[in-house]
Backbone as CSV, one residue per row, in Angstrom:
resi,resn,N_x,N_y,N_z,CA_x,CA_y,CA_z,C_x,C_y,C_z
1,MET,119.759,125.420,86.091,118.605,125.109,85.234,118.473,123.602,85.052
2,ALA,117.218,123.176,84.843,116.982,121.758,84.594,117.607,121.357,83.263
3,ASN,118.051,120.095,83.174,118.645,119.669,81.911,117.554,119.293,80.917
4,ASN,117.933,118.833,79.733,116.966,118.638,78.644,116.034,117.461,78.843
5,THR,116.430,116.482,79.632,115.609,115.280,79.731,114.905,115.129,81.071
6,ILE,115.304,115.892,82.065,114.618,115.850,83.357,114.010,117.216,83.627
7,ASN,112.691,117.249,83.645,111.985,118.488,83.953,111.292,118.408,85.303
8,THR,110.651,117.272,85.551,109.937,117.069,86.815,110.573,115.932,87.597
9,ILE,110.886,116.212,88.847,111.430,115.203,89.756,110.383,114.893,90.810
10,VAL,110.031,113.625,90.916,109.108,113.183,91.956,109.944,112.699,93.137
11,VAL,109.702,113.264,94.304,110.410,112.831,95.512,109.418,112.062,96.375
12,CYS,109.682,110.786,96.564,108.793,109.938,97.358,109.305,109.854,98.791
13,GLY,108.469,110.273,99.711,108.857,110.341,101.114,109.004,111.790,101.521
14,ALA,108.284,112.193,102.579,108.300,113.598,102.998,108.894,113.769,104.390
15,GLY,109.764,112.835,104.791,110.473,112.985,106.054,111.594,113.998,105.920
16,THR,112.489,114.003,106.872,113.592,114.976,106.864,114.423,114.887,105.597
17,MET,114.769,113.668,105.194,115.592,113.497,104.000,114.812,113.828,102.741
18,GLY,113.586,113.322,102.638,112.780,113.572,101.450,112.503,115.044,101.233
19,SER,112.148,115.756,102.291,111.873,117.185,102.146,113.147,117.951,101.810
20,GLY,114.280,117.497,102.364,115.553,118.134,102.029,115.916,117.954,100.570
21,ILE,115.679,116.764,100.042,115.959,116.495,98.627,115.031,117.316,97.738
22,ALA,113.761,117.412,98.127,112.799,118.217,97.359,113.260,119.669,97.298
23,GLN,113.743,120.180,98.418,114.253,121.554,98.464,115.445,121.731,97.535
24,VAL,116.361,120.778,97.571,117.558,120.845,96.717,117.160,120.844,95.241
25,ALA,116.226,119.963,94.878,115.801,119.859,93.478,115.103,121.128,93.007
26,ALA,114.244,121.681,93.862,113.526,122.911,93.493,114.472,124.090,93.376
27,THR,115.438,124.168,94.277,116.418,125.259,94.235,117.275,125.181,92.975
28,ALA,117.469,123.953,92.468,118.263,123.765,91.246,117.463,124.053,89.979
29,GLY,116.189,124.376,90.118,115.390,124.797,88.958,114.447,123.764,88.399
30,PHE,114.239,122.658,89.098,113.342,121.605,88.622,111.938,121.771,89.198
31,LYS,110.967,121.299,88.455,109.629,121.152,89.015,109.665,119.923,89.909
32,VAL,109.065,120.024,91.082,109.145,118.944,92.056,107.744,118.560,92.526
33,LEU,107.521,117.257,92.575,106.296,116.731,93.166,106.711,115.896,94.364
34,GLN,106.302,116.337,95.553,106.631,115.581,96.763,105.447,114.694,97.140
35,PHE,105.731,113.390,97.243,104.683,112.405,97.535,104.899,111.756,98.895
36,ASP,103.803,111.633,99.634,103.805,110.845,100.858,102.358,110.460,101.137
37,LEU,102.155,109.255,101.623,100.790,108.820,101.943,100.224,109.567,103.139
38,ASN,101.108,110.093,103.975,100.706,110.784,105.197,100.563,112.286,104.937
39,GLU,99.329,112.779,104.987,99.064,114.194,104.710,99.768,115.109,105.710
40,SER,99.829,114.695,106.975,100.474,115.534,107.991,101.970,115.658,107.730
41,MET,102.571,114.593,107.170,103.991,114.653,106.809,104.221,115.644,105.674
42,LEU,103.293,115.695,104.736,103.408,116.637,103.621,103.318,118.080,104.119
43,LEU,102.405,118.325,105.057,102.271,119.665,105.626,103.540,120.058,106.372
44,LYS,104.057,119.128,107.146,105.291,119.373,107.893,106.456,119.630,106.945
45,ALA,106.505,118.873,105.841,107.568,119.054,104.845,107.501,120.436,104.217
46,ALA,106.299,120.877,103.863,106.128,122.199,103.252,106.596,123.300,104.198
47,GLN,106.261,123.162,105.473,106.676,124.151,106.464,108.187,124.125,106.661
48,SER,108.752,122.928,106.696,110.197,122.780,106.886,110.988,123.370,105.720
49,ILE,110.512,123.110,104.504,111.195,123.627,103.307,111.160,125.154,103.281
50,GLU,110.009,125.715,103.573,109.890,127.181,103.573,110.810,127.797,104.626
51,LYS,110.823,127.221,105.811,111.679,127.729,106.881,113.150,127.643,106.495
52,SER,113.543,126.525,105.892,114.932,126.334,105.493,115.346,127.313,104.404
53,LEU,114.487,127.490,103.407,114.803,128.415,102.317,114.917,129.859,102.815
54,LEU,114.049,130.233,103.739,114.097,131.594,104.295,115.391,131.810,105.078
55,LYS,115.892,130.762,105.724,117.171,130.866,106.431,118.317,131.083,105.453
56,PHE,118.257,130.389,104.300,119.266,130.590,103.260,119.236,132.039,102.776
57,ALA,118.015,132.596,102.651,117.879,133.984,102.205,118.432,134.949,103.250
58,GLU,118.164,134.680,104.507,118.654,135.532,105.588,120.180,135.576,105.613
59,LYS,120.792,134.465,105.267,122.251,134.381,105.271,122.872,134.877,103.967
60,GLY,122.016,135.323,103.045,122.505,135.854,101.778,122.910,134.800,100.771
61,LYS,122.520,133.531,101.015,122.887,132.454,100.099,121.874,132.270,98.976
62,LEU,120.675,132.815,99.157,119.639,132.792,98.128,118.926,134.140,98.111
63,SER,118.517,134.575,96.933,117.725,135.805,96.842,116.273,135.510,97.194
64,LYS,115.516,136.536,97.525,114.090,136.346,97.823,113.365,135.792,96.600
65,GLU,113.808,136.232,95.421,113.200,135.741,94.176,113.452,134.245,94.002
66,ALA,114.668,133.823,94.328,115.014,132.402,94.213,114.204,131.558,95.189
67,VAL,113.983,132.099,96.380,113.174,131.399,97.381,111.744,131.241,96.884
68,GLU,111.185,132.336,96.371,109.806,132.294,95.877,109.665,131.332,94.705
69,LYS,110.657,131.338,93.824,110.616,130.443,92.669,110.690,128.984,93.107
70,ALA,111.569,128.695,94.067,111.709,127.318,94.556,110.416,126.850,95.223
71,LEU,109.837,127.698,96.057,108.594,127.338,96.753,107.449,127.089,95.771
72,SER,107.403,127.904,94.725,106.325,127.747,93.740,106.548,126.539,92.824
73,SER,107.763,125.985,92.849,108.092,124.831,91.993,107.688,123.498,92.615
74,ILE,107.337,123.516,93.903,107.043,122.262,94.612,105.543,122.083,94.798
75,ARG,105.073,120.920,94.426,103.674,120.541,94.654,103.660,119.298,95.522
76,TYR,102.629,119.158,96.331,102.549,118.063,97.295,101.332,117.196,97.013
77,THR,101.509,115.879,97.149,100.383,114.972,96.900,100.497,113.699,97.733
78,SER,99.337,113.147,98.067,99.294,111.840,98.732,98.720,110.780,97.791
79,ASP,98.546,111.170,96.525,97.976,110.276,95.511,99.085,109.789,94.580
80,ILE,99.419,108.513,94.673,100.525,107.985,93.872,100.238,108.052,92.372
81,ALA,98.963,108.100,91.988,98.609,108.206,90.570,99.096,109.521,89.969
82,GLU,99.337,110.525,90.811,99.826,111.822,90.343,101.345,111.854,90.192
83,CYS,102.003,110.794,90.612,103.473,110.767,90.594,103.986,110.486,89.189
84,LYS,103.998,111.519,88.369,104.451,111.425,86.987,105.624,112.376,86.778
85,GLY,106.671,111.863,86.184,107.839,112.691,85.910,108.873,111.869,85.168
86,GLU,110.014,112.471,84.927,111.095,111.747,84.246,111.974,110.996,85.241
87,LEU,112.028,111.509,86.472,112.878,110.910,87.506,112.138,110.869,88.829
88,VAL,112.251,109.742,89.504,111.790,109.613,90.889,113.017,109.474,91.781
89,ILE,113.071,110.268,92.848,114.069,110.063,93.894,113.318,109.560,95.113
90,GLU,113.664,108.370,95.541,112.935,107.716,96.642,113.662,107.891,97.961
91,ALA,112.914,108.318,98.987,113.486,108.501,100.327,112.487,108.016,101.377
92,ILE,112.006,106.770,101.202,111.073,106.205,102.168,111.850,105.349,103.173
93,ILE,111.150,104.557,103.967,111.795,103.742,104.998,112.799,102.755,104.390
94,GLU,113.803,102.385,105.216,114.829,101.439,104.767,114.287,100.015,104.862
95,ASN,113.438,99.690,103.907,112.834,98.363,103.859,112.764,97.941,102.397
96,ARG,113.426,96.834,102.079,113.541,96.397,100.684,112.170,96.155,100.048
97,GLU,111.300,95.461,100.761,109.982,95.116,100.205,109.151,96.369,99.933
98,ALA,109.235,97.342,100.834,108.488,98.584,100.647,108.978,99.328,99.407
99,LYS,110.279,99.337,99.204,110.844,100.022,98.049,110.454,99.306,96.749
100,VAL,110.541,97.990,96.745,110.184,97.217,95.555,108.727,97.462,95.176
101,GLY,107.834,97.413,96.155,106.414,97.638,95.894,106.151,99.020,95.321
102,LEU,106.807,100.035,95.906,106.654,101.408,95.421,107.178,101.537,94.002
103,PHE,108.369,100.997,93.736,108.988,101.159,92.420,108.155,100.493,91.327
104,ASN,107.629,99.326,91.597,106.822,98.645,90.579,105.533,99.403,90.294
105,GLN,104.965,100.018,91.324,103.774,100.839,91.104,104.115,102.066,90.258
106,LEU,105.263,102.669,90.544,105.695,103.846,89.782,106.024,103.485,88.337
107,PHE,106.688,102.345,88.132,106.981,101.896,86.771,105.686,101.612,86.003
108,THR,104.732,101.009,86.657,103.442,100.711,86.016,102.750,101.997,85.594
109,ASN,102.827,103.030,86.439,102.164,104.304,86.149,102.892,105.134,85.095
110,ASN,104.225,104.975,85.015,105.016,105.860,84.157,105.611,105.189,82.926
111,GLY,105.809,103.874,82.970,106.398,103.189,81.832,107.882,102.923,81.999
112,SER,108.467,102.308,80.993,109.839,101.787,81.071,110.928,102.852,80.978
113,GLN,110.568,104.084,80.627,111.580,105.137,80.505,111.820,105.880,81.813
114,LEU,110.977,105.628,82.797,111.145,106.292,84.086,112.478,105.905,84.719
115,MET,113.188,106.886,85.244,114.403,106.623,86.018,114.053,106.703,87.497
116,ILE,114.515,105.731,88.263,114.293,105.753,89.705,115.636,105.740,90.415
117,ALA,115.837,106.733,91.268,117.059,106.830,92.065,116.682,106.613,93.527
118,SER,117.226,105.568,94.106,116.936,105.273,95.514,117.951,105.943,96.414
119,ASN,117.444,106.608,97.453,118.305,107.242,98.436,118.703,106.272,99.547
120,THR,118.511,104.976,99.312,118.891,104.002,100.335,120.329,104.224,100.794
121,SER,120.542,104.086,102.099,121.876,104.290,102.640,122.654,102.994,102.772
122,SER,121.965,101.850,102.588,122.683,100.591,102.817,122.110,99.380,102.096
123,ILE,120.859,99.442,101.625,120.267,98.273,100.969,120.857,98.113,99.563
124,SER,121.213,96.905,99.218,121.813,96.628,97.917,120.891,97.041,96.773
125,ILE,121.425,97.846,95.863,120.674,98.257,94.669,120.357,97.030,93.815
126,ASP,121.309,96.100,93.722,121.079,94.889,92.927,119.927,94.064,93.488
127,SER,119.843,93.955,94.813,118.790,93.141,95.420,117.412,93.741,95.186
128,ILE,117.345,95.055,95.059,116.079,95.717,94.724,115.794,95.539,93.235
129,ALA,116.822,95.769,92.415,116.658,95.702,90.959,116.150,94.339,90.495
130,GLU,116.574,93.289,91.173,116.163,91.937,90.791,114.665,91.692,90.926
131,GLN,113.983,92.608,91.641,112.555,92.421,91.876,111.681,93.488,91.220
132,VAL,112.286,94.405,90.460,111.478,95.458,89.842,111.307,95.216,88.343
133,LEU,110.357,95.923,87.766,109.983,95.687,86.367,111.086,96.057,85.377
134,PHE,111.785,97.152,85.647,112.801,97.629,84.701,114.110,97.897,85.455
135,PRO,114.866,96.836,85.743,116.070,96.970,86.584,117.137,97.906,86.041
136,SER,117.205,98.054,84.717,118.240,98.925,84.151,117.975,100.404,84.461
137,GLN,116.744,100.714,84.898,116.356,102.101,85.166,116.576,102.499,86.624
138,LEU,117.095,101.572,87.421,117.273,101.828,88.852,118.730,102.135,89.173
139,VAL,118.932,103.192,89.953,120.269,103.625,90.354,120.192,104.085,91.811
140,GLY,121.315,104.127,92.485,121.345,104.682,93.826,121.767,106.143,93.787
141,MET,121.115,106.971,94.607,121.493,108.379,94.734,121.390,108.728,96.211
142,HIS,122.488,108.513,96.915,122.493,108.606,98.371,122.946,109.985,98.835
143,PHE,121.959,110.783,99.275,122.238,112.090,99.872,122.574,111.894,101.347
144,PHE,123.154,112.937,101.944,123.483,112.895,103.362,122.732,113.999,104.099
145,ASN,122.441,113.749,105.356,121.586,114.631,106.142,122.410,115.713,106.854
146,PRO,121.981,116.994,106.748,120.827,117.526,106.024,121.144,117.753,104.544
147,ALA,120.263,117.277,103.697,120.517,117.292,102.251,120.803,118.685,101.674
148,PRO,120.129,119.750,102.135,120.444,121.069,101.568,121.851,121.559,101.897
149,MET,122.468,121.005,102.953,123.775,121.474,103.398,124.927,120.567,102.962
150,MET,124.708,119.276,103.017,125.792,118.323,102.764,126.068,118.191,101.268
151,LYS,127.323,118.293,100.889,127.692,118.314,99.478,127.783,116.926,98.836
152,LEU,128.201,115.942,99.607,128.441,114.628,99.023,127.161,113.917,98.602
153,VAL,127.204,113.288,97.442,126.142,112.380,96.989,126.816,111.137,96.417
154,GLU,126.504,109.978,96.977,127.003,108.719,96.411,126.053,108.287,95.296
155,VAL,126.601,108.051,94.122,125.813,107.544,92.990,126.185,106.076,92.833
156,ILE,125.223,105.194,93.076,125.534,103.763,93.140,125.103,103.057,91.865
157,GLN,126.076,102.445,91.214,125.833,101.700,89.985,125.696,100.217,90.309
158,GLY,124.488,99.686,90.088,124.268,98.259,90.242,124.670,97.530,88.966
159,LYS,124.726,96.211,89.038,125.138,95.447,87.851,124.100,95.501,86.739
160,TYR,122.870,95.882,87.082,121.816,95.979,86.067,121.641,97.411,85.552
161,THR,122.220,98.394,86.247,121.964,99.795,85.927,122.562,100.200,84.590
162,ASN,121.767,100.885,83.781,122.238,101.455,82.522,123.327,102.489,82.833
163,PRO,124.557,102.309,82.331,125.648,103.250,82.628,125.317,104.698,82.263
164,ALA,124.510,104.879,81.219,124.136,106.242,80.816,123.328,106.929,81.907
165,ILE,122.515,106.154,82.622,121.711,106.712,83.708,122.605,107.078,84.888
166,VAL,123.606,106.268,85.150,124.563,106.576,86.217,125.201,107.934,85.958
167,GLN,125.656,108.145,84.727,126.287,109.414,84.389,125.292,110.561,84.459
168,GLN,124.049,110.302,84.034,123.026,111.347,84.073,122.729,111.770,85.510
169,ILE,122.704,110.818,86.429,122.442,111.140,87.828,123.626,111.889,88.437
170,ALA,124.842,111.507,88.046,126.020,112.241,88.520,125.990,113.681,88.008
171,ASP,125.604,113.860,86.750,125.478,115.210,86.175,124.386,116.004,86.884
172,LEU,123.297,115.321,87.221,122.207,115.962,87.950,122.702,116.457,89.310
173,ALA,123.480,115.638,90.002,124.023,116.042,91.301,124.868,117.309,91.166
174,LEU,125.628,117.405,90.091,126.417,118.613,89.849,125.519,119.822,89.642
175,LEU,124.420,119.643,88.903,123.456,120.733,88.717,122.855,121.178,90.051
176,MET,122.763,120.243,90.977,122.243,120.548,92.318,123.337,121.108,93.227
177,GLN,124.523,121.360,92.632,125.684,121.890,93.353,126.163,120.925,94.432
178,LYS,126.087,119.636,94.103,126.593,118.597,94.986,127.896,118.027,94.428
179,ALA,128.550,117.198,95.222,129.791,116.549,94.799,129.522,115.052,94.667
180,PRO,129.224,114.585,93.438,128.904,113.168,93.264,130.144,112.279,93.231
181,VAL,130.013,111.103,93.840,131.043,110.071,93.759,130.364,108.796,93.282
182,ILE,130.791,108.287,92.132,130.198,107.064,91.584,130.878,105.848,92.216
183,CYS,130.069,104.944,92.748,130.629,103.731,93.340,129.787,102.518,92.932
184,LYS,130.378,101.356,93.017,129.660,100.129,92.680,128.861,99.655,93.891
185,ASP,127.801,98.912,93.611,126.944,98.407,94.661,127.706,97.441,95.564
186,SER,127.666,97.710,96.865,128.261,96.818,97.866,127.658,97.210,99.211
187,PRO,127.691,96.328,100.216,127.063,96.636,101.498,127.579,97.938,102.116
188,GLY,126.655,98.883,102.326,127.035,100.155,102.926,127.662,101.147,101.970
189,PHE,127.873,100.720,100.696,128.519,101.567,99.693,129.899,102.015,100.210
190,ILE,130.211,103.306,100.162,131.522,103.747,100.657,131.401,104.325,102.078
191,VAL,130.612,105.364,102.223,130.582,106.101,103.486,130.096,105.249,104.647
192,ASN,128.972,104.572,104.480,128.439,103.795,105.598,129.255,102.543,105.891
193,ARG,130.014,102.075,104.923,130.928,100.952,105.168,132.107,101.421,106.021
194,VAL,132.680,102.542,105.626,133.827,103.084,106.350,133.430,103.582,107.745
195,ALA,132.198,104.098,107.858,131.755,104.707,109.123,131.383,103.705,110.207
196,ARG,131.163,102.429,109.843,130.729,101.465,110.879,131.688,101.415,112.067
197,PRO,133.006,101.277,111.854,133.898,101.227,113.013,133.847,102.502,113.858
198,TYR,133.614,103.649,113.215,133.530,104.920,113.956,132.437,104.833,115.024
199,TYR,131.286,104.311,114.629,130.180,104.165,115.586,130.385,102.961,116.503
200,LEU,130.657,101.805,115.924,130.664,100.558,116.688,131.792,100.496,117.708
201,GLU,133.007,100.880,117.319,134.110,100.861,118.269,133.873,101.846,119.409
202,SER,133.246,102.979,119.075,132.925,103.968,120.112,131.948,103.384,121.130
203,MET,130.918,102.690,120.636,129.940,102.087,121.548,130.533,100.946,122.351
204,HIS,131.458,100.194,121.735,132.104,99.112,122.463,132.974,99.658,123.600
205,LEU,133.636,100.781,123.378,134.430,101.412,124.427,133.556,101.754,125.633
206,VAL,132.383,102.309,125.345,131.457,102.683,126.425,130.858,101.436,127.071
207,GLN,130.473,100.492,126.234,129.861,99.250,126.711,130.800,98.497,127.664
208,ASN,132.096,98.546,127.387,133.087,97.831,128.192,133.651,98.666,129.343
209,GLY,133.087,99.863,129.532,133.495,100.702,130.661,134.854,101.347,130.516
210,ILE,135.355,101.438,129.304,136.684,102.017,129.068,136.629,103.542,129.028
211,ALA,135.525,104.078,128.529,135.353,105.530,128.445,133.866,105.860,128.527
212,THR,133.564,107.127,128.788,132.167,107.573,128.805,131.778,108.095,127.427
213,ILE,130.490,108.237,127.211,129.982,108.807,125.958,130.598,110.182,125.716
214,GLU,130.608,111.011,126.771,131.115,112.376,126.648,132.607,112.393,126.330
215,GLN,133.358,111.474,126.940,134.798,111.416,126.678,135.098,111.032,125.235
216,VAL,134.379,110.032,124.730,134.601,109.591,123.349,134.302,110.720,122.374
217,ASP,133.156,111.381,122.568,132.790,112.476,121.670,133.810,113.613,121.741
218,ALA,134.238,113.962,122.964,135.174,115.073,123.135,136.513,114.777,122.467
219,VAL,137.017,113.570,122.651,138.308,113.197,122.079,138.266,113.218,120.550
220,LEU,137.208,112.646,119.964,137.142,112.587,118.504,136.895,113.957,117.885
221,GLN,136.120,114.800,118.564,135.972,116.171,118.066,137.301,116.912,118.145
222,ALA,138.042,116.678,119.204,139.334,117.354,119.375,140.344,116.936,118.321
223,THR,140.166,115.743,117.733,141.099,115.288,116.699,140.683,115.747,115.296
224,GLY,139.563,116.482,115.205,139.188,117.061,113.920,137.849,116.648,113.365
225,PHE,137.200,115.642,113.962,135.858,115.281,113.502,134.886,116.401,113.861
226,LYS,133.997,116.701,112.941,133.057,117.801,113.174,132.088,117.472,114.299
227,MET,131.794,116.202,114.470,130.852,115.762,115.494,131.273,114.401,116.012
228,GLY,131.177,114.199,117.314,131.493,112.904,117.891,130.473,111.858,117.483
229,PRO,130.807,110.562,117.584,129.917,109.503,117.098,128.564,109.447,117.799
230,PHE,128.527,109.731,119.088,127.258,109.641,119.814,126.329,110.801,119.467
231,LYS,126.886,112.001,119.363,126.091,113.158,118.910,125.586,112.928,117.491
232,LEU,126.443,112.341,116.655,126.071,112.106,115.261,124.978,111.046,115.160
233,MET,125.087,109.979,115.952,124.043,108.960,115.937,122.704,109.532,116.403
234,ASP,122.747,110.407,117.417,121.523,111.060,117.884,120.903,111.910,116.774
235,LEU,121.753,112.597,116.010,121.254,113.445,114.920,120.651,112.597,113.803
236,ILE,121.323,111.537,113.415,120.837,110.655,112.348,119.561,109.948,112.770
237,GLY,119.502,109.555,114.031,118.412,108.716,114.542,118.985,107.350,114.870
238,LEU,118.886,106.938,116.137,119.492,105.661,116.530,118.886,104.493,115.770
239,ASP,117.585,104.585,115.467,116.919,103.505,114.737,117.467,103.378,113.324
240,ILE,117.681,104.512,112.667,118.210,104.503,111.298,119.649,103.993,111.297
241,ASN,120.458,104.513,112.220,121.863,104.106,112.296,121.986,102.618,112.606
242,TYR,121.155,102.128,113.516,121.184,100.708,113.875,120.765,99.837,112.696
243,SER,119.759,100.307,111.952,119.293,99.568,110.773,120.407,99.432,109.740
244,VAL,121.147,100.520,109.510,122.260,100.473,108.555,123.321,99.489,109.044
245,SER,123.656,99.553,110.335,124.651,98.632,110.887,124.219,97.183,110.707
246,THR,122.942,96.924,110.937,122.413,95.562,110.819,122.484,95.051,109.386
247,ILE,122.108,95.906,108.439,122.124,95.516,107.027,123.549,95.223,106.562
248,VAL,124.491,96.111,106.908,125.887,95.912,106.507,126.436,94.635,107.139
249,TRP,126.176,94.433,108.416,126.643,93.242,109.142,126.107,91.957,108.507
250,GLU,124.807,91.935,108.235,124.192,90.738,107.653,124.681,90.486,106.231
251,ASP,124.757,91.550,105.423,125.160,91.388,104.019,126.616,90.971,103.868
252,LEU,127.434,91.246,104.876,128.845,90.841,104.834,129.082,89.496,105.520
253,GLY,127.995,88.810,105.894,128.135,87.486,106.494,128.289,87.490,108.001
254,LYS,127.838,88.565,108.650,127.847,88.700,110.108,129.232,88.571,110.752
255,PRO,130.207,89.355,110.284,131.522,89.330,110.952,131.399,89.902,112.365
256,PRO,132.041,89.275,113.360,131.923,89.745,114.749,132.284,91.218,114.937
257,ARG,133.286,91.696,114.171,133.745,93.072,114.353,132.683,94.103,113.971
258,LEU,131.678,93.701,113.178,130.646,94.639,112.736,129.281,94.354,113.363
259,LYS,129.256,93.512,114.392,127.989,93.197,115.046,127.404,94.452,115.698
260,PRO,126.134,94.768,115.447,125.507,95.954,116.051,125.621,95.940,117.576
261,ALA,125.730,97.129,118.155,125.994,97.256,119.585,124.721,97.137,120.421
262,ALA,124.846,96.421,121.542,123.705,96.194,122.435,123.196,97.488,123.063
263,ILE,124.106,98.424,123.387,123.640,99.653,124.051,122.782,100.506,123.112
264,GLN,123.021,100.392,121.819,122.192,101.120,120.863,120.812,100.462,120.756
265,LYS,120.789,99.139,120.720,119.515,98.413,120.658,118.679,98.677,121.906
266,ASP,119.313,98.764,123.065,118.594,99.063,124.308,117.903,100.421,124.235
267,LYS,118.584,101.406,123.691,117.996,102.745,123.546,116.775,102.702,122.628
268,ILE,116.915,101.978,121.532,115.820,101.871,120.567,114.607,101.199,121.202
269,ASP,114.856,100.124,121.962,113.764,99.409,122.624,113.022,100.293,123.617
270,GLN,113.709,101.300,124.140,113.080,102.245,125.078,112.414,103.420,124.355
271,GLY,112.532,103.441,123.012,111.959,104.544,122.249,112.799,105.801,122.293
272,LEU,114.065,105.670,122.670,114.984,106.814,122.749,115.822,106.836,121.477
273,LEU,115.400,107.639,120.523,115.972,107.575,119.180,116.888,108.741,118.840
274,GLY,117.097,109.645,119.793,117.974,110.774,119.511,117.229,112.091,119.479
275,VAL,117.695,112.993,118.636,117.133,114.347,118.566,115.628,114.324,118.313
276,LYS,115.174,113.427,117.437,113.757,113.438,117.052,112.818,113.022,118.181
277,THR,113.341,112.343,119.206,112.511,111.993,120.373,112.957,112.764,121.615
278,LYS,113.847,113.729,121.418,114.365,114.590,122.483,115.314,113.870,123.447
279,LYS,115.549,112.591,123.219,116.478,111.864,124.073,117.032,110.668,123.330
280,GLY,118.337,110.487,123.436,119.014,109.337,122.861,120.191,109.024,123.755
281,PHE,121.414,109.205,123.236,122.581,109.129,124.102,122.695,110.403,124.934
282,TYR,122.071,111.491,124.434,122.021,112.761,125.141,120.567,113.189,125.309
283,GLN,120.364,114.163,126.181,119.033,114.748,126.402,118.947,116.040,125.611
284,TYR,117.799,116.288,124.948,117.608,117.496,124.152,116.336,118.215,124.620
285,ASP,116.431,119.536,124.780,115.276,120.319,125.225,114.335,120.596,124.067
């Protein structure tokens, strides 16, 4: 059930992550407003959410009643003036200026009590907060893809964030049946900071002719990783993964060991982004 102070959650962005977060929020009993400027993205999100919820029902993880209730709890809009609620969870492009512009518009429409949780995977919460109207109301809430399946949520506390809001977002994650971990703002937070060598060293091995893509993935899966680094990068999207690597590298002062890999940039320049383009490090039918 929704808690006493959050009834409506506005999810900004209707891509894979945004629609997944909207599904999670609706399944947890909240009213959800999904916003995106692109009408076709909203239609795709609605179809994706329904398909995902029906799969949960088929597997016995949700009742048909729960599916119907969740679907009826979500409304879709391309009009930012309709984005009214107690909490906004943002899942738009990884661009600081775009996020700042959106947040200030939302604060203007809703007032100083609005809480905004950014799903940014690598952009500093402090650097965003310094440019928004009410910095104490901004927190990080980093879900992992696919959001309906992955349990971990990083809750990022910036130096301006009201500690009470940090705790409220962690409690919200628990209501969503997630496993929240509170961390302080730093480049890449915890997971994406630790994961850089997993991706980068793997690409350097291939780049230097020491091993093939298939060999690296096979070896790491055999040691217990659920997915090899190249398969995982294809799933995440090479453009998104490269962007995170670039942000972490730059924010840490460009250490050579974290320099983004050339073979990944080459793929991006060719428009080969992974699963979403049917080709990345692997080919997908």
